[in-house]
Each structure stands twice: as structure tokens, then as C-alpha cells.
Legacy VTK file of the C-alpha trace (Angstrom):
# vtk DataFile Version 3.0
C-alpha trace
ASCII
DATASET POLYDATA
POINTS 659 float
17.142 64.398 -36.997
17.424 64.893 -40.648
18.736 67.260 -43.127
15.493 67.560 -44.974
12.294 65.825 -45.242
11.489 63.813 -48.387
8.215 63.994 -50.233
6.347 60.827 -49.291
4.820 59.007 -52.170
7.031 60.483 -54.866
8.406 57.820 -57.199
10.409 57.779 -60.347
7.708 55.885 -62.231
6.433 57.324 -65.484
3.017 58.889 -65.015
-0.040 57.430 -66.595
-0.994 58.734 -70.044
-3.778 60.745 -68.517
-1.460 62.623 -66.183
-2.077 65.848 -68.034
-5.742 65.287 -68.836
-7.603 68.492 -69.315
-11.349 68.875 -68.793
-13.352 66.093 -70.373
-16.356 68.265 -71.108
-16.070 70.458 -74.221
-15.142 74.025 -73.421
-15.534 76.967 -75.756
-12.632 79.322 -75.970
-13.673 82.978 -76.219
-13.468 84.161 -79.785
-16.842 84.303 -81.570
-20.239 83.119 -80.480
-22.290 80.357 -82.090
-24.890 82.801 -83.364
-22.219 84.967 -84.966
-20.665 81.940 -86.666
-23.969 80.684 -88.053
-25.105 84.128 -89.150
-21.831 84.874 -90.901
-21.993 81.645 -92.875
-25.651 82.130 -93.873
-25.160 85.578 -95.334
-23.586 84.493 -98.657
-23.168 81.518 -100.925
-20.314 79.081 -100.546
-18.576 80.325 -103.673
-18.104 83.861 -102.433
-14.575 83.111 -101.277
-13.472 81.169 -104.362
-11.116 83.229 -106.549
-12.651 84.265 -109.960
-12.234 81.762 -112.813
-11.115 82.470 -116.369
-13.787 83.674 -118.792
-14.098 80.375 -120.631
-14.881 78.557 -117.419
-17.744 80.871 -116.431
-20.640 78.715 -117.778
-19.365 75.685 -115.876
-19.111 77.786 -112.807
-22.713 78.987 -113.163
-23.968 75.446 -113.409
-21.884 74.367 -110.479
-23.114 77.331 -108.485
-26.760 76.529 -109.191
-26.282 72.928 -108.126
-24.541 73.936 -104.925
-27.228 76.505 -104.103
-29.818 73.785 -104.395
-27.791 71.573 -102.110
-27.425 74.436 -99.691
-31.175 74.900 -99.439
-31.687 71.287 -98.428
-29.009 71.304 -95.732
-29.106 74.849 -94.522
-25.921 76.789 -93.778
-26.889 77.119 -90.161
-26.531 73.353 -89.735
-22.928 73.572 -90.921
-21.972 75.027 -87.551
-23.950 72.677 -85.384
-20.565 71.831 -83.843
-21.134 74.753 -81.521
-24.483 73.408 -80.310
-24.374 72.975 -76.552
-24.380 69.376 -75.342
-23.429 67.683 -78.587
-21.282 64.598 -78.358
-17.640 65.147 -79.189
-16.356 63.315 -82.250
-13.392 61.100 -81.736
-10.128 62.237 -83.280
-9.390 60.459 -86.580
-6.400 58.239 -86.829
-3.370 59.204 -88.907
-4.360 56.659 -91.555
-7.880 58.088 -91.827
-6.484 61.607 -92.158
-4.159 60.572 -94.959
-6.882 58.569 -96.740
-9.225 61.537 -96.848
-6.605 64.046 -97.962
-7.881 63.991 -101.514
-10.998 65.882 -100.487
-8.980 68.839 -99.309
-8.327 70.330 -102.676
-10.586 70.706 -105.601
-9.520 70.663 -109.205
-5.979 71.797 -109.846
-5.614 75.554 -109.893
-8.281 76.546 -107.362
-8.723 76.569 -103.605
-11.244 74.350 -101.779
-14.678 75.799 -101.228
-16.006 76.832 -97.835
-18.066 73.626 -97.620
-15.024 71.525 -98.422
-12.858 73.268 -95.849
-15.607 72.992 -93.281
-15.984 69.273 -93.930
-12.232 68.770 -93.681
-12.041 70.630 -90.388
-14.997 68.750 -88.942
-13.157 65.526 -89.740
-10.049 66.833 -87.995
-7.977 67.311 -91.136
-5.531 69.964 -90.052
-4.115 70.134 -93.595
-7.001 72.497 -94.250
-5.086 75.179 -92.357
-2.958 75.931 -95.421
-5.852 76.527 -97.856
-7.655 78.520 -95.180
-4.674 80.804 -94.790
-4.573 81.156 -98.573
-8.239 82.208 -98.560
-7.459 84.799 -95.923
-4.639 86.205 -98.027
-6.787 86.177 -101.195
-9.415 88.169 -99.343
-6.795 90.662 -98.221
-5.514 90.947 -101.793
-9.041 91.486 -103.125
-9.563 94.200 -100.575
-6.346 95.919 -101.537
-7.245 95.707 -105.265
-10.668 97.263 -104.762
-13.654 96.658 -107.017
-15.725 94.902 -104.343
-18.196 96.632 -102.061
-17.654 96.714 -98.333
-20.669 94.583 -97.503
-19.438 91.786 -99.735
-15.965 91.934 -98.236
-17.259 91.705 -94.690
-19.548 88.832 -95.648
-16.636 86.880 -97.086
-14.449 87.740 -94.081
-17.083 86.371 -91.716
-16.867 83.022 -93.525
-13.079 82.961 -93.142
-13.334 83.764 -89.472
-15.982 81.097 -88.952
-13.631 78.531 -90.481
-10.837 79.781 -88.249
-13.052 79.123 -85.243
-13.346 75.513 -86.382
-9.597 75.258 -86.928
-8.826 76.891 -83.625
-11.065 74.492 -81.722
-9.500 71.520 -83.494
-5.949 72.650 -82.721
-6.528 73.691 -79.132
-8.690 70.638 -78.546
-5.725 68.421 -79.397
-3.424 70.484 -77.216
-5.774 70.202 -74.253
-4.880 66.512 -73.881
-1.460 66.325 -75.479
-0.480 62.993 -73.937
-3.482 61.277 -75.527
-2.584 62.463 -79.027
-0.307 60.564 -81.400
3.052 62.351 -81.792
2.548 63.058 -85.511
-0.919 64.390 -84.898
0.411 66.609 -82.124
3.151 67.915 -84.408
0.499 68.891 -86.961
-1.428 70.890 -84.378
1.736 72.562 -83.150
2.734 73.438 -86.697
-0.625 75.147 -87.278
-0.277 77.028 -84.002
3.260 78.114 -84.876
2.101 79.270 -88.309
-0.663 81.361 -86.774
1.838 82.929 -84.395
4.032 83.888 -87.336
1.063 85.455 -89.085
0.212 87.377 -85.911
3.755 88.706 -85.677
3.787 89.665 -89.342
0.510 91.541 -88.939
1.824 93.318 -85.853
5.034 94.266 -87.659
3.093 95.637 -90.655
0.965 97.788 -88.391
-2.644 98.882 -88.936
-3.685 99.710 -92.506
-6.802 101.394 -93.831
-9.127 98.585 -94.892
-12.796 97.771 -95.205
-12.117 94.475 -93.377
-12.423 94.138 -89.623
-9.130 93.629 -87.779
-8.796 89.928 -86.980
-5.142 89.661 -86.054
-3.471 89.009 -83.759
-5.621 85.974 -83.018
-3.448 85.064 -79.998
-3.924 81.309 -80.162
-0.734 80.819 -78.184
-2.244 82.783 -75.320
-5.366 80.665 -75.560
-3.224 77.544 -75.376
-1.495 78.873 -72.277
-4.875 79.672 -70.785
-5.841 76.055 -71.405
-2.662 74.923 -69.644
-3.661 77.027 -66.636
-7.121 75.438 -66.671
-5.516 72.002 -66.809
-3.311 72.831 -63.824
-6.299 74.062 -61.856
-8.275 70.903 -62.582
-5.388 68.536 -61.901
-4.391 70.153 -58.616
-7.968 70.823 -57.594
-9.036 67.191 -57.698
-9.921 65.675 -54.348
-7.110 63.528 -52.934
-7.518 59.789 -52.736
-8.795 58.051 -49.634
-7.689 59.776 -46.456
-4.377 58.525 -45.134
-4.529 57.618 -41.481
-2.990 60.213 -39.200
-2.924 63.000 -41.793
-4.942 66.179 -41.643
-6.971 67.422 -44.584
-4.326 70.062 -45.293
-1.570 67.430 -45.329
-3.491 65.295 -47.812
-4.116 68.306 -50.039
-0.435 69.327 -49.989
0.710 65.800 -50.753
-1.771 65.453 -53.616
-0.801 68.772 -55.199
2.915 68.176 -54.752
2.888 64.654 -56.149
0.611 65.624 -59.055
2.734 68.624 -59.972
5.953 66.627 -59.886
4.630 63.732 -61.939
2.930 65.996 -64.485
5.982 68.190 -64.994
8.180 65.124 -65.414
5.761 63.900 -68.104
5.963 67.294 -69.811
9.760 67.149 -69.808
9.985 63.568 -71.045
7.124 63.397 -73.559
6.059 66.886 -74.626
9.217 68.944 -74.682
10.724 66.948 -77.601
7.595 67.683 -79.705
6.915 71.337 -78.879
8.721 74.189 -80.607
11.329 75.734 -78.327
9.698 79.163 -78.539
6.545 77.759 -76.927
8.542 77.057 -73.699
6.185 74.207 -72.869
7.955 73.246 -69.629
7.866 76.820 -68.354
4.207 77.190 -69.344
3.127 74.147 -67.359
5.464 74.890 -64.428
4.228 78.464 -64.079
0.577 77.414 -64.273
0.965 74.663 -61.697
3.015 76.951 -59.452
0.432 79.739 -59.592
-2.424 77.440 -58.629
-0.380 75.745 -55.890
0.599 79.150 -54.497
-2.982 80.419 -54.636
-4.228 77.414 -52.672
-1.581 77.873 -49.983
-2.128 81.630 -49.770
-5.835 81.057 -49.178
-5.084 78.503 -46.483
-2.597 80.816 -44.760
-5.359 83.373 -44.196
-7.075 81.083 -41.688
-6.104 80.280 -38.128
-4.208 77.027 -38.551
-3.634 74.271 -36.058
-0.119 73.769 -34.726
0.369 70.741 -36.975
-0.967 72.431 -40.114
1.258 75.472 -39.510
4.262 73.179 -39.407
3.188 71.193 -42.475
2.559 74.373 -44.464
6.033 75.704 -43.664
7.656 72.367 -44.515
6.047 72.411 -47.940
6.810 76.063 -48.660
10.394 76.104 -47.367
11.611 72.558 -47.915
9.627 69.994 -49.883
8.466 72.241 -52.725
11.830 73.847 -53.550
13.948 70.755 -52.841
11.861 67.693 -53.735
9.932 69.186 -56.654
11.621 72.210 -58.227
15.141 70.881 -57.645
14.382 67.195 -58.100
16.832 65.327 -60.376
14.499 65.261 -63.393
13.282 68.851 -63.119
16.148 70.911 -61.703
17.862 71.493 -65.047
14.610 72.200 -66.876
13.316 74.713 -64.319
16.597 76.483 -63.713
15.658 79.407 -65.916
12.015 79.531 -64.800
11.558 82.065 -62.030
8.832 80.469 -60.000
9.658 82.042 -56.670
8.214 80.989 -53.335
4.732 79.641 -52.768
4.099 82.339 -50.154
5.201 85.932 -49.755
8.084 86.729 -47.365
5.664 88.470 -45.021
3.393 85.418 -44.827
6.389 83.160 -44.237
7.669 85.365 -41.395
4.273 85.326 -39.706
3.996 81.550 -40.021
7.527 81.048 -38.712
6.830 83.255 -35.697
3.665 81.269 -34.998
5.516 77.980 -35.409
8.340 79.002 -33.045
5.876 80.183 -30.421
3.835 76.980 -30.702
6.888 74.779 -30.574
8.449 76.472 -27.547
5.154 76.285 -25.648
4.807 72.599 -26.535
8.364 71.772 -25.453
7.925 73.675 -22.196
4.710 71.835 -21.407
6.159 68.424 -22.217
9.264 68.981 -20.068
7.169 70.145 -17.129
5.011 67.056 -17.461
8.092 64.790 -17.540
9.440 66.372 -14.332
6.083 66.029 -12.636
5.936 62.309 -13.410
9.519 61.822 -12.218
8.831 63.667 -8.941
5.821 61.450 -8.331
8.013 58.356 -8.637
10.424 59.770 -6.030
7.741 60.568 -3.496
6.002 57.248 -4.115
9.286 55.486 -3.274
9.503 53.778 -6.661
12.927 52.207 -7.137
14.846 53.519 -10.171
15.786 51.265 -13.033
19.206 49.608 -13.173
21.098 49.908 -16.436
24.554 48.318 -16.730
24.809 48.217 -12.964
23.980 51.903 -12.593
20.881 53.587 -11.183
19.037 55.010 -14.148
16.327 57.638 -14.605
14.410 58.267 -17.823
13.982 61.975 -17.068
17.121 63.126 -18.856
16.380 60.947 -21.872
12.808 62.213 -22.076
13.790 65.879 -21.823
16.639 65.554 -24.307
14.333 63.802 -26.745
11.687 66.518 -26.366
14.205 69.271 -27.112
15.858 67.369 -29.958
12.545 66.693 -31.658
11.558 70.342 -31.344
14.775 71.484 -32.957
14.608 68.762 -35.617
11.132 69.953 -36.626
12.466 73.465 -37.105
15.490 72.204 -39.067
13.183 70.193 -41.312
11.811 73.550 -42.462
15.104 75.454 -42.831
18.476 75.307 -41.103
18.158 78.986 -40.230
14.876 78.348 -38.440
16.530 75.422 -36.676
19.297 77.722 -35.373
16.718 80.178 -34.033
14.813 77.345 -32.406
18.013 75.997 -30.817
18.652 79.246 -28.972
15.061 79.453 -27.728
15.042 75.837 -26.564
18.323 76.214 -24.663
16.736 79.095 -22.769
13.804 76.846 -21.924
16.186 74.044 -20.911
17.945 76.387 -18.468
14.600 77.262 -16.877
13.689 73.576 -16.699
16.992 72.619 -15.022
16.387 75.282 -12.397
12.966 73.761 -11.705
14.558 70.315 -11.654
17.110 71.433 -9.071
14.414 72.915 -6.817
12.298 69.766 -7.037
15.339 67.591 -6.234
16.355 69.731 -3.258
12.834 69.433 -1.882
13.027 65.666 -2.290
16.385 65.554 -0.490
14.952 67.468 2.418
11.610 65.716 2.844
12.083 62.104 1.817
15.073 60.822 3.780
13.027 58.101 5.429
12.080 56.384 2.155
13.605 52.988 1.404
14.743 53.891 -2.128
15.936 57.343 -1.121
19.666 56.781 -1.792
19.016 54.908 -5.038
16.915 57.770 -6.381
19.560 60.284 -5.311
22.168 58.313 -7.254
19.866 58.091 -10.301
19.420 61.856 -10.345
23.142 62.475 -9.981
23.656 60.177 -12.971
21.143 62.274 -14.901
23.585 65.163 -14.777
25.948 63.289 -17.076
23.339 62.948 -19.824
22.347 66.597 -19.505
25.977 67.761 -19.511
26.821 65.726 -22.618
23.758 67.131 -24.376
24.680 70.710 -23.499
28.272 70.141 -24.622
26.980 68.840 -27.943
24.662 71.813 -28.481
27.292 74.415 -27.589
30.217 74.306 -29.999
32.890 75.703 -27.648
33.224 75.845 -23.848
32.805 79.612 -24.022
29.329 79.082 -25.446
28.193 77.131 -22.391
25.803 79.456 -20.571
26.063 79.411 -16.785
22.251 79.135 -16.414
22.569 75.680 -17.971
25.546 74.442 -15.964
24.893 75.988 -12.567
21.713 74.004 -11.795
23.443 70.779 -12.808
26.473 71.507 -10.631
24.262 72.388 -7.681
22.128 69.286 -8.102
25.167 67.026 -8.315
26.872 68.697 -5.356
23.799 68.457 -3.150
23.316 64.831 -4.126
26.923 63.860 -3.365
26.841 65.677 -0.032
23.681 63.780 0.858
25.255 60.427 -0.005
28.391 61.165 2.067
26.556 62.646 5.005
26.238 59.369 6.905
29.842 58.338 6.145
31.263 61.598 7.389
29.103 61.267 10.479
30.744 57.920 11.250
34.235 59.388 10.691
33.733 62.404 12.954
34.297 60.629 16.326
37.321 58.832 14.878
38.952 62.125 13.863
38.334 63.488 17.372
40.786 60.917 18.705
43.592 62.945 17.176
43.112 65.582 19.852
42.854 63.152 22.775
45.857 60.862 22.180
49.614 61.133 21.861
50.734 62.137 18.411
52.282 58.744 17.819
48.906 57.064 18.322
47.043 58.823 15.436
48.659 56.441 12.940
46.447 53.640 14.235
43.431 55.968 14.236
44.041 56.971 10.650
44.268 53.350 9.578
40.911 52.740 11.233
39.457 55.745 9.397
40.762 54.455 6.077
39.306 51.024 6.815
35.846 52.466 7.531
35.881 54.475 4.299
36.946 51.423 2.307
34.064 49.391 3.727
31.514 52.048 2.763
32.703 52.711 -0.796
30.580 49.900 -2.408
27.530 51.951 -1.461
28.457 54.316 -4.309
29.128 51.682 -6.977
25.894 52.505 -8.833
27.131 55.986 -9.641
28.497 56.642 -13.100
32.301 56.321 -13.121
32.889 60.047 -13.487
30.652 60.847 -10.530
32.195 58.103 -8.401
35.561 59.710 -9.041
34.174 63.110 -8.073
32.726 61.610 -4.916
36.105 60.070 -4.107
37.712 63.470 -4.596
35.303 64.885 -2.009
36.275 62.057 0.372
39.960 62.741 -0.291
39.524 66.425 0.499
37.543 65.603 3.627
40.281 63.295 4.953
43.047 65.849 4.361
41.045 68.748 5.718
39.895 66.933 8.862
43.444 65.731 9.473
44.764 69.296 9.359
41.869 70.681 11.430
42.502 68.132 14.175
46.212 68.853 14.043
45.575 72.582 14.379
43.370 72.053 17.440
46.164 70.377 19.414
48.396 72.611 21.533
51.782 71.323 20.478
54.920 72.589 22.152
57.894 71.411 20.189
60.866 72.094 22.438
63.570 70.749 20.179
64.304 70.483 16.534
64.238 66.720 16.973
60.587 66.918 18.045
59.841 69.005 14.982
61.485 66.423 12.748
59.596 63.623 14.487
56.217 65.354 13.995
57.023 66.102 10.376
57.839 62.425 9.860
54.461 61.343 11.271
52.663 63.779 8.979
54.550 62.513 5.922
53.658 58.924 6.740
49.978 59.794 7.195
49.999 61.803 3.969
51.360 58.812 2.086
48.646 56.556 3.530
45.804 58.953 2.617
47.172 59.643 -0.857
47.702 55.964 -1.713
44.227 54.940 -0.544
42.375 57.749 -2.311
44.324 57.400 -5.546
43.741 53.655 -5.678
40.009 54.255 -5.339
39.820 56.741 -8.167
40.355 60.189 -6.645
41.589 62.586 -9.339
42.595 65.210 -6.720
46.291 65.388 -7.540
46.221 68.956 -6.264
45.912 67.556 -2.737
49.070 65.429 -2.948
51.353 68.208 -1.633
49.010 69.496 1.045
50.301 67.422 3.959
53.945 67.044 2.787
54.227 70.819 2.469
52.853 71.164 5.996
55.541 68.798 7.227
58.231 70.899 5.545
56.941 74.040 7.270
57.078 72.296 10.661
60.749 71.459 10.071
61.637 75.147 9.671
63.471 76.855 12.557
63.259 80.514 11.482
59.951 82.184 12.511
60.158 84.617 9.591
60.566 81.766 7.157
57.636 80.006 8.781
55.422 83.072 8.283
56.370 83.328 4.612
55.697 79.660 3.949
52.393 79.787 5.825
51.234 82.747 3.729
52.202 80.899 0.571
50.448 77.769 1.791
47.259 79.733 2.474
47.154 80.922 -1.128
47.550 77.367 -2.404
45.005 75.831 -0.070
42.667 78.593 1.055
40.042 76.137 2.257
42.336 74.365 4.680
42.595 77.421 7.011
45.873 76.549 8.777
46.947 80.049 9.760
45.507 79.723 13.262
47.436 76.537 13.792
50.792 77.971 12.792
50.254 81.003 14.987
50.006 78.638 17.906
53.012 76.596 16.890
55.927 77.319 19.299
59.483 76.345 18.555
61.887 76.343 21.463
LINES 1 660
659 0 1 2 3 4 5 6 7 8 9 10 11 12 13 14 15 16 17 18 19 20 21 22 23 24 25 26 27 28 29 30 31 32 33 34 35 36 37 38 39 40 41 42 43 44 45 46 47 48 49 50 51 52 53 54 55 56 57 58 59 60 61 62 63 64 65 66 67 68 69 70 71 72 73 74 75 76 77 78 79 80 81 82 83 84 85 86 87 88 89 90 91 92 93 94 95 96 97 98 99 100 101 102 103 104 105 106 107 108 109 110 111 112 113 114 115 116 117 118 119 120 121 122 123 124 125 126 127 128 129 130 131 132 133 134 135 136 137 138 139 140 141 142 143 144 145 146 147 148 149 150 151 152 153 154 155 156 157 158 159 160 161 162 163 164 165 166 167 168 169 170 171 172 173 174 175 176 177 178 179 180 181 182 183 184 185 186 187 188 189 190 191 192 193 194 195 196 197 198 199 200 201 202 203 204 205 206 207 208 209 210 211 212 213 214 215 216 217 218 219 220 221 222 223 224 225 226 227 228 229 230 231 232 233 234 235 236 237 238 239 240 241 242 243 244 245 246 247 248 249 250 251 252 253 254 255 256 257 258 259 260 261 262 263 264 265 266 267 268 269 270 271 272 273 274 275 276 277 278 279 280 281 282 283 284 285 286 287 288 289 290 291 292 293 294 295 296 297 298 299 300 301 302 303 304 305 306 307 308 309 310 311 312 313 314 315 316 317 318 319 320 321 322 323 324 325 326 327 328 329 330 331 332 333 334 335 336 337 338 339 340 341 342 343 344 345 346 347 348 349 350 351 352 353 354 355 356 357 358 359 360 361 362 363 364 365 366 367 368 369 370 371 372 373 374 375 376 377 378 379 380 381 382 383 384 385 386 387 388 389 390 391 392 393 394 395 396 397 398 399 400 401 402 403 404 405 406 407 408 409 410 411 412 413 414 415 416 417 418 419 420 421 422 423 424 425 426 427 428 429 430 431 432 433 434 435 436 437 438 439 440 441 442 443 444 445 446 447 448 449 450 451 452 453 454 455 456 457 458 459 460 461 462 463 464 465 466 467 468 469 470 471 472 473 474 475 476 477 478 479 480 481 482 483 484 485 486 487 488 489 490 491 492 493 494 495 496 497 498 499 500 501 502 503 504 505 506 507 508 509 510 511 512 513 514 515 516 517 518 519 520 521 522 523 524 525 526 527 528 529 530 531 532 533 534 535 536 537 538 539 540 541 542 543 544 545 546 547 548 549 550 551 552 553 554 555 556 557 558 559 560 561 562 563 564 565 566 567 568 569 570 571 572 573 574 575 576 577 578 579 580 581 582 583 584 585 586 587 588 589 590 591 592 593 594 595 596 597 598 599 600 601 602 603 604 605 606 607 608 609 610 611 612 613 614 615 616 617 618 619 620 621 622 623 624 625 626 627 628 629 630 631 632 633 634 635 636 637 638 639 640 641 642 643 644 645 646 647 648 649 650 651 652 653 654 655 656 657 658
């Protein structure tokens, strides 16, 4: 049928920008709660994290602090983190131009870091440039802790502010990475740069090891893991969406498999083409998406495999696991090179696959067996109802062989569409079933031969069934690579069916010839030449009755006729009591036999008999008759009997008397 099945609906078109859309509703990533964020920011003034100024700037700082405290009372620090309030509308991401235009607000006067309020405002407006000053604040806090001179309560209060700002930054960065295809490339690079910087800080903290400190341990923050968790959530949502309108003729499982397969392929191609060039290599973005999609796909199939599946769904599941997924998705032209180093494995465990394959083979064999039995039943009904067979190219034709061959071929093709190994196993099982079917076919045909001789289309249906043997034999030859592979259970029923059919067709002809051959025993030996010519004439007149046989079977039938003529000739000769008193009489009889042999051989050969092995049967008999020495006669007769054991001439030569 086919080497492999292709994934229907897959195209090379570039996916829509939303192909990797993550959840539209805001999702909080686990880090700190809203209450913790608000409480930590309300515990101290906004200047607590600003590094100390020089002595001559202290008065200005006091005035500035008083003004900011007044402002803080009117707004309330708790409102600063209203971004965590459940149900708020998400702000749209600022454009690159807006981000650049507002960059001046990110730093205060030269020589100092932005305040908490300034950093918070920047982050709320999506200005990722605030990541640098925020990291500087974190380091300043660590330096202040190492220097001492500040009580533990104050340090923890300032740390809570830093961590609250990191929550804002984290949500901004991961929010952009949730829908990477909707983000401008430069904007995406900014988010990735922040994420990469945080990973470096995590590694540095891990390398330095734990140190005694009044501050709570906040690293590693593991933002990269959170990003990967978001990728997994995206895969689950994308693959978990309900397929489009039901395609006619497909089961629910088929639609689900097609949706997941097409979505995974298109999304991974988008990752390769549009995201891989932007992501740092160490993030392994293609592997991250591939592994997440694979895990969800595999989980869905594993759940489905736990249930009792229909015959069709069992087949479809195996096709996806063993063929379409590894060949049309993982090894597709655009993805094969990218996924070569990603060890995704199979969608199902080896044990699950073995169980499904066993179920599939059992289902398929039962289906093939049932369909073949049904085809034979319908064919037998046509015989008994005296329905004339079709004529195809001047030959009697039956659809039985075509139907059965098609049933077996489709069964094997289904198995091969899963794996070639499964196809080989199915082939052996189906040949066993074919042998059993042919035996049933032979029995049904023999019953028809015996009971339906009076039907008008009897001979035509016999010929059609003999012709069926050719189609079956060609199919078996094709399935078995060498003649030694041909199992006798397959060939024996066909040979028997053909032999019984040919014998039935020739039965009436041989009945007509029988009284003609009897003349050989009632006339002078010179007269049989005329009798033989009459026999040959009768056979020639009846041969058109067999013209609707396939050529090969007409030749085989003619070989049977050839053998019958030679055998009956010898039998009638052996039944005559010949007393050959002189050598001249022996020579005369041998001459008659040679002439008759030439007539039989020429007629049969001209009409297609391939029985060259019979050409020497009668001439050799004539040579034996010419012999004078009884010992030589015995030797030649024994040799003749080994060459032609079916001709049974020993009794004749025992009665042959030479005087």
C-alpha cells in the first residue's frame, strides 16, 4: 500500500503569530503573595534603600524626605502594589518608542540610584531598563549588610522592598516570554537579557555558597525554571484546545490526535524560525518547547491507552505513536536537525505498545477472517442460484479472488503503515488464514461440483473458479520470496480445486471417446488408424468449449487430454491378444504405432499441450516391439515402467509372444 502514512493537514505555511499564545488571563507565578508584597513595602519609607549622601547634602535630603513622606500618605504604599489585585485589567505593553522616551525617569540626579517609587513606576510602565538599578540596589544592600552598622530589622525591611520590586520585574519579564511571538524582537531581547542576567546572579550566588547574614536567602530565584514552567503551561493549553469542527468519518480520538500533531508541528516550526535566533543558546528554547509539547502529547495518549479502545482507535493510536509522530513531526524536514539532540523518546512505553500491537493484530486477523468468509458465502450463493459469471477479455471471471486478495492486502498494508516489522508479523498470520480459507473454498467448490451439475451455467462457473486459481497463485508467489517459502497448505487446495475442475470439464469428452477407443480391441490392427483419426476429430470439435479458460489452464487441460489419448491407446493395445509370428509382423506393428504416435503428438502440440515428456512414450513402445531377444525385452520394459509408471504396460508385454 504505502511506505508510511503522511500527516493529513500538515502544510509548510508559516503559523499565525498567535501560534504560541499562552493563557490570556493573567497568571501569578509562585514567588511571594500580594499581602507579603504590600506589607513589605509599607514597613519603611521609600528612601530606606537609597545609599547615604555626603554630609553637605543632608539638609536637602531631609527636605526631600519630608515632601516624599507627605506624598506617601496621600497615595498609600499599599496602592503601589495594586498590580497584584485579582481581576485588574492588564496594561498593554509599551512600544519601543515609548520605552525610550521615558528612559529619563529611570535615574535620578547623577551619582545616586533611583528611589523605590521611581523603580516601581518604571517597572509598572514596562521599562525593563530598571533591572540594572534594581540589581545595584540588591548589591548595595548586601554591601551594607557586610559592613554592619545597621540593625537586623532595618535590613530585612529594606530587603523586602527589593524583593517586592523583583516580583514586579519578574512578572514583566515572564509576561513577555509567555507570548513571545507577539512581542517585538528588541523588546523580547531585553526580557531575555534580564533573564540571562538573573541566571548569572543565581550561579554566582550558588558558587559563593551560603554565608552568615542577617538577610533572608533570596537566591537562586530560578526564573529560568519559571519560564520553562510557563512553556509547559503553554503546551498544555495549545494541545488541550478542542479541535475544530468534526471532520466527517473521523472518530473523536482521530480528531484529537490530528489537532495535537498539527499544532505541535506548526508551533515547533515557529519556535525554530522565529524564536531560536533571539534566545540565548544556553536557554535551549527549541528543546524546552519540544519537551513540553512531547510530555503533554504523551500524557494524553497514555491516558487514552488505559481505556478499552475500538478497533479503529487502536489502529489510529499505533499509527501516531509508531509512524506519524516520529516520521512526520520529529523527523520532518524543518525539525529533524533541530531535534536531533533532544531525547524525546516514544509517546508510549514499550509495554503499552506491545499490548496495543497484540490487540491490533488480533483484531485485524479476526476482521480479515470474517470478511473472507463473507466473500466466499456470497460467491457460493451465486453458484447455487445459477448466476452466470462475468466475462473479462473473453474469459470467465469471478470476483472472489480479487476480493480476498484485496482483503488480505489491506490488512497487511494497515500493519505496515504502523511499522514494517508489524507488517511482517501480520503477513505471516494472514497467510495462515489464507491457507484455511483456500481449504474452505476447495470444500465449497467440490460440493458445488457434486450437487449442481444440472444448472445451465454450471460449466461457466467451473471455468471461472479454475481461473481464480491463477490470481491466487500469483498472489502467493508474490508474498513468498522463493519457491521454498511456498507452504503446501496454500498450494494444495488450489491444485486440488483446479484438478477437480478440469476433470469435471473433460468428463463428458472422455465419455464420448470411450466407445471409440474400444474399437481398437474389436478390429484388425490396420483399422485403428481410421479410428484414431476419428478420435482426434472429435477432440478437435470439442476444444472450443474450453476457450474461456485462462491460457495457462487451457494448456494444462490440453496436457490432460494428451495424456488421456496416449494412455488409452496403450491400454487398448495391451488388451489385445497379439501373436506376432514373424519379425516382419513385429516391424509392421511397430510402424503402425509410430504413425499413430506422430498423429497424436502433432495434434496435441498444435493445440497447446506442453507435455513434451509424452513424446517418446509410444515411439519407445514401438522400439520394444521390434526387439527379438526376450531378455532385452524384459530390460526395456522395466526401464519403460520407471519412465512412465502410470501407463502400466507390464501386463501387456508379458502377454506379447514372439515366434
